[in-house]
MIDOSE-1310 file (N, C-alpha, C; in nm, 2 decimals, decimal comma, always signed):
residues 175
mrwf	-7,92/-0,42/+7,71/-7,85/-0,52/+7,65/-7,95/-0,60/+7,55; -8,07/-0,62/+7,60/-8,16/-0,69/+7,51/-8,19/-0,61/+7,38; -8,18/-0,49/+7,39/-8,20/-0,40/+7,28/-8,09/-0,43/+7,17; -7,97/-0,45/+7,22/-7,85/-0,48/+7,13/-7,88/-0,61/+7,06
wmvl	-7,92/-0,71/+7,13/-7,94/-0,85/+7,07/-8,06/-0,85/+6,97; -8,15/-0,76/+6,98/-8,26/-0,75/+6,89/-8,22/-0,67/+6,76; -8,13/-0,58/+6,77/-8,09/-0,50/+6,65/-7,98/-0,57/+6,58; -7,90/-0,65/+6,64/-7,79/-0,72/+6,58/-7,83/-0,80/+6,46
pvll	-7,93/-0,89/+6,47/-7,97/-0,97/+6,35/-8,01/-0,88/+6,23; -8,08/-0,77/+6,26/-8,13/-0,68/+6,16/-8,01/-0,62/+6,09; -7,91/-0,58/+6,16/-7,79/-0,52/+6,10/-7,71/-0,62/+6,02; -7,70/-0,75/+6,07/-7,63/-0,85/+5,99/-7,70/-0,88/+5,86
vasc	-7,83/-0,89/+5,86/-7,90/-0,91/+5,74/-7,89/-0,79/+5,64; -7,89/-0,67/+5,70/-7,88/-0,55/+5,61/-7,74/-0,54/+5,55; -7,64/-0,59/+5,62/-7,50/-0,58/+5,57/-7,48/-0,68/+5,45; -7,56/-0,78/+5,44/-7,55/-0,88/+5,34/-7,63/-0,85/+5,21
aevp	-7,71/-0,75/+5,22/-7,80/-0,71/+5,11/-7,71/-0,65/+5,00; -7,75/-0,68/+4,88/-7,69/-0,62/+4,76/-7,75/-0,49/+4,73; -7,66/-0,40/+4,69/-7,71/-0,27/+4,64/-7,73/-0,28/+4,49; -7,84/-0,23/+4,44/-7,86/-0,24/+4,30/-7,76/-0,15/+4,23
kkap	-7,70/-0,21/+4,12/-7,60/-0,14/+4,04/-7,66/-0,05/+3,94; -7,59/+0,06/+3,92/-7,63/+0,16/+3,82/-7,60/+0,10/+3,68; -7,68/+0,14/+3,59/-7,65/+0,10/+3,45/-7,52/+0,18/+3,41; -7,43/+0,12/+3,34/-7,31/+0,19/+3,30/-7,34/+0,31/+3,21
epev	-7,28/+0,42/+3,23/-7,30/+0,53/+3,15/-7,23/+0,51/+3,02; -7,30/+0,55/+2,91/-7,24/+0,53/+2,78/-7,12/+0,62/+2,76; -7,02/+0,56/+2,70/-6,89/+0,63/+2,68/-6,91/+0,74/+2,58; -6,87/+0,86/+2,61/-6,88/+0,97/+2,52/-6,74/+1,00/+2,47
tpkp	-6,72/+0,99/+2,34/-6,59/+1,02/+2,29/-6,58/+1,17/+2,25; -6,49/+1,24/+2,31/-6,49/+1,39/+2,28/-6,44/+1,41/+2,14; -6,49/+1,52/+2,08/-6,45/+1,55/+1,95/-6,30/+1,60/+1,96; -6,22/+1,56/+1,86/-6,08/+1,61/+1,87/-6,08/+1,76/+1,85
ekpv	-6,01/+1,83/+1,94/-6,00/+1,97/+1,94/-5,89/+2,01/+1,83; -5,92/+2,12/+1,77/-5,82/+2,17/+1,68/-5,70/+2,23/+1,76; -5,58/+2,19/+1,72/-5,47/+2,25/+1,80/-5,45/+2,40/+1,77; -5,43/+2,47/+1,88/-5,41/+2,61/+1,88/-5,26/+2,64/+1,88
vgvp	-5,22/+2,72/+1,79/-5,08/+2,75/+1,78/-5,03/+2,83/+1,90; -4,92/+2,79/+1,96/-4,87/+2,85/+2,07/-4,92/+2,80/+2,21; -5,02/+2,72/+2,21/-5,07/+2,66/+2,33/-5,03/+2,51/+2,34; -4,96/+2,48/+2,45/-4,91/+2,34/+2,46/-5,03/+2,24/+2,47
pkmk	-5,02/+2,12/+2,41/-5,13/+2,02/+2,42/-5,16/+1,98/+2,56; -5,28/+1,94/+2,59/-5,32/+1,89/+2,72/-5,25/+1,76/+2,75; -5,19/+1,75/+2,87/-5,12/+1,63/+2,91/-5,21/+1,54/+2,98; -5,21/+1,41/+2,94/-5,30/+1,31/+3,00/-5,24/+1,24/+3,12
sdtl	-5,11/+1,21/+3,12/-5,06/+1,13/+3,23/-4,99/+1,22/+3,33; -4,98/+1,18/+3,45/-4,91/+1,25/+3,56/-4,77/+1,28/+3,52; -4,70/+1,18/+3,46/-4,56/+1,19/+3,42/-4,54/+1,31/+3,32; -4,63/+1,31/+3,22/-4,62/+1,42/+3,13/-4,65/+1,55/+3,19
kyls	-4,74/+1,56/+3,28/-4,77/+1,68/+3,35/-4,65/+1,73/+3,43; -4,58/+1,64/+3,50/-4,46/+1,67/+3,57/-4,35/+1,72/+3,48; -4,33/+1,65/+3,37/-4,23/+1,69/+3,28/-4,25/+1,82/+3,21; -4,38/+1,86/+3,19/-4,41/+1,99/+3,13/-4,37/+2,10/+3,22
krri	-4,37/+2,08/+3,35/-4,33/+2,19/+3,44/-4,18/+2,20/+3,44; -4,11/+2,10/+3,39/-3,96/+2,11/+3,40/-3,90/+2,18/+3,28; -3,98/+2,23/+3,19/-3,93/+2,30/+3,07/-3,83/+2,21/+2,99; -3,87/+2,09/+2,97/-3,79/+2,00/+2,89/-3,84/+2,00/+2,75
spqv	-3,75/+2,02/+2,66/-3,80/+2,03/+2,52/-3,75/+1,91/+2,44; -3,81/+1,87/+2,34/-3,77/+1,75/+2,26/-3,64/+1,78/+2,19; -3,56/+1,68/+2,16/-3,44/+1,69/+2,09/-3,47/+1,74/+1,95; -3,38/+1,83/+1,90/-3,40/+1,88/+1,76/-3,35/+1,77/+1,67
trpl	-3,44/+1,75/+1,56/-3,40/+1,65/+1,46/-3,33/+1,72/+1,35; -3,20/+1,69/+1,34/-3,12/+1,74/+1,23/-3,02/+1,64/+1,18; -2,97/+1,65/+1,07/-2,87/+1,55/+1,02/-2,75/+1,55/+1,11; -2,70/+1,43/+1,14/-2,58/+1,41/+1,22/-2,46/+1,44/+1,15
nvrs	-2,37/+1,52/+1,22/-2,24/+1,55/+1,16/-2,14/+1,53/+1,28; -2,05/+1,44/+1,26/-1,95/+1,41/+1,36/-1,82/+1,35/+1,30; -1,71/+1,38/+1,35/-1,58/+1,32/+1,31/-1,51/+1,29/+1,44; -1,46/+1,16/+1,45/-1,39/+1,12/+1,56/-1,28/+1,01/+1,53
rcsh	-1,17/+1,03/+1,58/-1,06/+0,92/+1,57/-1,00/+0,92/+1,71; -1,05/+0,83/+1,79/-1,01/+0,83/+1,93/-0,99/+0,70/+1,99; -0,92/+0,69/+2,10/-0,91/+0,57/+2,18/-0,93/+0,61/+2,33; -0,98/+0,52/+2,41/-1,01/+0,55/+2,55/-1,00/+0,42/+2,63
kdei	-0,95/+0,43/+2,75/-0,94/+0,32/+2,84/-1,01/+0,36/+2,97; -1,11/+0,29/+3,02/-1,18/+0,33/+3,14/-1,11/+0,27/+3,26; -1,17/+0,29/+3,38/-1,12/+0,25/+3,51/-1,11/+0,10/+3,52; -1,20/+0,02/+3,46/-1,21/-0,12/+3,47/-1,13/-0,19/+3,36
gtmt	-1,07/-0,12/+3,27/-0,98/-0,18/+3,17/-1,04/-0,20/+3,04; -1,16/-0,14/+3,01/-1,22/-0,15/+2,88/-1,16/-0,06/+2,79; -1,11/-0,11/+2,68/-1,04/-0,03/+2,58/-1,12/-0,01/+2,46; -1,14/+0,12/+2,42/-1,23/+0,15/+2,30/-1,14/+0,23/+2,20
rldl	-1,15/+0,18/+2,07/-1,09/+0,25/+1,96/-1,20/+0,28/+1,86; -1,21/+0,40/+1,81/-1,31/+0,44/+1,72/-1,26/+0,53/+1,61; -1,30/+0,50/+1,49/-1,27/+0,59/+1,37/-1,41/+0,61/+1,31; -1,46/+0,74/+1,31/-1,59/+0,76/+1,27/-1,60/+0,90/+1,19
lvne	-1,67/+0,90/+1,08/-1,70/+1,02/+1,01/-1,84/+1,01/+0,95; -1,93/+1,10/+1,00/-2,06/+1,11/+0,96/-2,09/+1,25/+0,91; -2,13/+1,26/+0,78/-2,15/+1,39/+0,72/-2,29/+1,40/+0,67; -2,37/+1,49/+0,72/-2,51/+1,51/+0,68/-2,59/+1,38/+0,69
aevk	-2,57/+1,31/+0,80/-2,64/+1,18/+0,84/-2,59/+1,06/+0,75; -2,50/+1,08/+0,67/-2,45/+0,97/+0,59/-2,31/+0,92/+0,65; -2,31/+0,79/+0,69/-2,19/+0,74/+0,75/-2,09/+0,71/+0,64; -1,97/+0,78/+0,65/-1,87/+0,77/+0,55/-1,76/+0,67/+0,60
tfsa	-1,73/+0,68/+0,73/-1,62/+0,59/+0,79/-1,67/+0,55/+0,92; -1,66/+0,42/+0,95/-1,70/+0,36/+1,08/-1,62/+0,24/+1,10; -1,54/+0,24/+1,21/-1,46/+0,13/+1,25/-1,45/+0,14/+1,41; -1,50/+0,04/+1,47/-1,49/+0,04/+1,62/-1,44/-0,09/+1,67
qvtm	-1,36/-0,09/+1,78/-1,31/-0,21/+1,84/-1,32/-0,18/+1,99; -1,39/-0,26/+2,06/-1,41/-0,25/+2,21/-1,36/-0,38/+2,27; -1,26/-0,37/+2,36/-1,20/-0,48/+2,42/-1,23/-0,48/+2,57; -1,31/-0,58/+2,62/-1,35/-0,58/+2,76/-1,25/-0,68/+2,83
keyg	-1,18/-0,63/+2,93/-1,09/-0,71/+3,00/-1,15/-0,84/+3,05; -1,09/-0,95/+3,02/-1,14/-1,09/+3,06/-1,26/-1,14/+2,99; -1,32/-1,06/+2,90/-1,44/-1,11/+2,83/-1,43/-1,12/+2,68; -1,34/-1,04/+2,62/-1,32/-1,05/+2,48/-1,33/-0,92/+2,41
tcrf	-1,34/-0,92/+2,27/-1,33/-0,80/+2,19/-1,45/-0,81/+2,09; -1,51/-0,69/+2,07/-1,61/-0,67/+1,97/-1,55/-0,58/+1,86; -1,57/-0,62/+1,73/-1,52/-0,54/+1,62/-1,63/-0,51/+1,52; -1,63/-0,39/+1,48/-1,73/-0,34/+1,39/-1,66/-0,26/+1,28
slsd	-1,70/-0,29/+1,15/-1,64/-0,22/+1,04/-1,75/-0,18/+0,94; -1,74/-0,07/+0,88/-1,84/-0,02/+0,79/-1,86/-0,12/+0,67; -1,76/-0,19/+0,63/-1,77/-0,28/+0,52/-1,86/-0,40/+0,55; -1,89/-0,42/+0,67/-1,98/-0,53/+0,71/-2,13/-0,48/+0,72
feqa	-2,15/-0,35/+0,71/-2,28/-0,29/+0,73/-2,32/-0,21/+0,61; -2,46/-0,19/+0,60/-2,51/-0,10/+0,50/-2,60/+0,00/+0,58; -2,60/+0,12/+0,53/-2,68/+0,22/+0,60/-2,83/+0,20/+0,56; -2,91/+0,18/+0,66/-3,06/+0,15/+0,63/-3,14/+0,28/+0,66
qkmp	-3,09/+0,38/+0,73/-3,17/+0,49/+0,76/-3,08/+0,61/+0,80; -3,12/+0,73/+0,76/-3,04/+0,85/+0,79/-3,11/+0,93/+0,90; -3,24/+0,95/+0,90/-3,31/+1,03/+0,99/-3,42/+0,95/+1,06; -3,46/+0,97/+1,18/-3,40/+1,07/+1,28/-3,27/+1,02/+1,34
qall	-3,23/+0,90/+1,32/-3,10/+0,84/+1,36/-3,03/+0,77/+1,25; -2,90/+0,78/+1,24/-2,83/+0,71/+1,15/-2,83/+0,56/+1,19; -2,87/+0,47/+1,10/-2,89/+0,33/+1,13/-2,81/+0,25/+1,03; -2,72/+0,16/+1,09/-2,64/+0,07/+1,01/-2,70/-0,07/+1,04
rhkk	-2,72/-0,15/+0,93/-2,77/-0,29/+0,95/-2,66/-0,38/+0,89; -2,63/-0,49/+0,97/-2,52/-0,58/+0,93/-2,57/-0,65/+0,80; -2,48/-0,67/+0,71/-2,52/-0,73/+0,58/-2,56/-0,88/+0,59; -2,49/-0,95/+0,68/-2,52/-1,10/+0,70/-2,61/-1,13/+0,81
dsac	-2,61/-1,05/+0,91/-2,70/-1,07/+1,03/-2,79/-0,95/+1,05; -2,91/-0,96/+1,00/-3,01/-0,85/+1,00/-3,05/-0,80/+1,14; -3,03/-0,89/+1,24/-3,06/-0,85/+1,38/-2,96/-0,75/+1,44; -2,84/-0,75/+1,38/-2,73/-0,66/+1,43/-2,75/-0,52/+1,37
tvrm	-2,77/-0,42/+1,45/-2,78/-0,29/+1,41/-2,69/-0,20/+1,49; -2,65/-0,09/+1,43/-2,57/+0,02/+1,50/-2,65/+0,15/+1,48; -2,68/+0,21/+1,59/-2,76/+0,34/+1,58/-2,67/+0,45/+1,63; -2,68/+0,57/+1,57/-2,60/+0,69/+1,61/-2,70/+0,80/+1,62
weeg	-2,69/+0,87/+1,73/-2,78/+0,99/+1,75/-2,71/+1,09/+1,83; -2,76/+1,22/+1,82/-2,70/+1,33/+1,89/-2,79/+1,36/+2,01; -2,72/+1,38/+2,13/-2,79/+1,43/+2,25/-2,71/+1,55/+2,30; -2,76/+1,67/+2,27/-2,69/+1,79/+2,31/-2,55/+1,79/+2,25
akvt	-2,45/+1,80/+2,33/-2,31/+1,81/+2,27/-2,25/+1,67/+2,26; -2,32/+1,56/+2,28/-2,27/+1,43/+2,27/-2,33/+1,35/+2,16; -2,26/+1,25/+2,10/-2,31/+1,16/+2,01/-2,30/+1,02/+2,07; -2,41/+0,94/+2,06/-2,42/+0,81/+2,11/-2,41/+0,71/+2,00
iaft	-2,33/+0,61/+2,01/-2,32/+0,50/+1,91/-2,36/+0,37/+1,99; -2,47/+0,31/+1,96/-2,53/+0,20/+2,03/-2,54/+0,08/+1,94; -2,52/-0,04/+2,00/-2,51/-0,17/+1,93/-2,63/-0,26/+1,98; -2,70/-0,32/+1,88/-2,81/-0,41/+1,92/-2,80/-0,54/+1,84
gcan	-2,81/-0,65/+1,91/-2,81/-0,78/+1,85/-2,68/-0,82/+1,78; -2,57/-0,77/+1,82/-2,44/-0,79/+1,74/-2,35/-0,89/+1,81; -2,40/-0,99/+1,88/-2,32/-1,09/+1,95/-2,23/-1,16/+1,85; -2,26/-1,18/+1,72/-2,17/-1,25/+1,63/-2,05/-1,17/+1,59
sceg	-2,05/-1,04/+1,62/-1,94/-0,95/+1,60/-1,84/-0,95/+1,72; -1,87/-1,03/+1,82/-1,79/-1,03/+1,94/-1,74/-1,17/+1,97; -1,63/-1,17/+2,05/-1,57/-1,30/+2,09/-1,64/-1,34/+2,22; -1,67/-1,47/+2,24/-1,72/-1,52/+2,37/-1,85/-1,44/+2,41
dafs	-1,85/-1,40/+2,54/-1,96/-1,33/+2,60/-1,94/-1,18/+2,60; -1,85/-1,13/+2,52/-1,81/-0,99/+2,53/-1,93/-0,90/+2,50; -2,03/-0,94/+2,41/-2,14/-0,85/+2,37/-2,23/-0,83/+2,50; -2,23/-0,92/+2,59/-2,31/-0,90/+2,71/-2,26/-0,78/+2,79
ylwp	-2,14/-0,74/+2,77/-2,07/-0,64/+2,85/-2,05/-0,51/+2,77; -2,10/-0,51/+2,65/-2,07/-0,39/+2,56/-2,17/-0,28/+2,59; -2,12/-0,16/+2,61/-2,20/-0,04/+2,64/-2,19/+0,05/+2,51; -2,28/+0,14/+2,50/-2,27/+0,24/+2,39/-2,14/+0,32/+2,40
imve	-2,09/+0,37/+2,29/-1,98/+0,45/+2,28/-2,03/+0,60/+2,28; -1,97/+0,68/+2,36/-2,01/+0,82/+2,37/-1,90/+0,91/+2,31; -1,93/+1,01/+2,23/-1,83/+1,09/+2,16/-1,88/+1,24/+2,18; -1,78/+1,32/+2,22/-1,81/+1,47/+2,22/-1,82/+1,51/+2,07
aksg	-1,92/+1,58/+2,03/-1,95/+1,61/+1,89/-1,84/+1,71/+1,84; -1,81/+1,81/+1,92/-1,71/+1,91/+1,87/-1,57/+1,87/+1,87; -1,52/+1,80/+1,98/-1,38/+1,76/+1,99/-1,35/+1,63/+1,93; -1,45/+1,54/+1,92/-1,43/+1,40/+1,87/-1,38/+1,31/+1,98
rcf	-1,36/+1,36/+2,10/-1,31/+1,27/+2,21/-1,41/+1,17/+2,25; -1,37/+1,04/+2,27/-1,46/+0,94/+2,31/-1,44/+0,90/+2,46; -1,55/+0,85/+2,51/-1,55/+0,81/+2,65/-1,65/+0,70/+2,68
């Protein structure tokens, strides 16, 4: 037992000692490698590594073409009416009215907007309220119409409950 009491102070002092720190190694910036055709680029993050194994490919960027004249009522009573014609990413006709039960109605008309961009997404910007934009893009067989910053186009608090409008590209059916 005496042996333990003699070694204990030495161990306590040794545990408080600082270990000298190594000098930081200089950062070596690798030379950018020339991309090899047919070889996928090296993935840096774990998420990208995971996605590369899933055989997910990026969406093809091509001009949007869609025609829709539809109306839809969902399970909670939201009524959507849409009249849309986009030809080679140029919006020719756009009129949308979305009525949310107990919250109000949002109305959008092409006459209130100007087309700011065609590719990679059709982008409409409100003439009087530059924060209000409408984006349209294609995802597989569906076209999405999304609204950003357009609370002035809606009654009351309706914009807080406004979701994007989805359209089947071939049939023009909305949901």
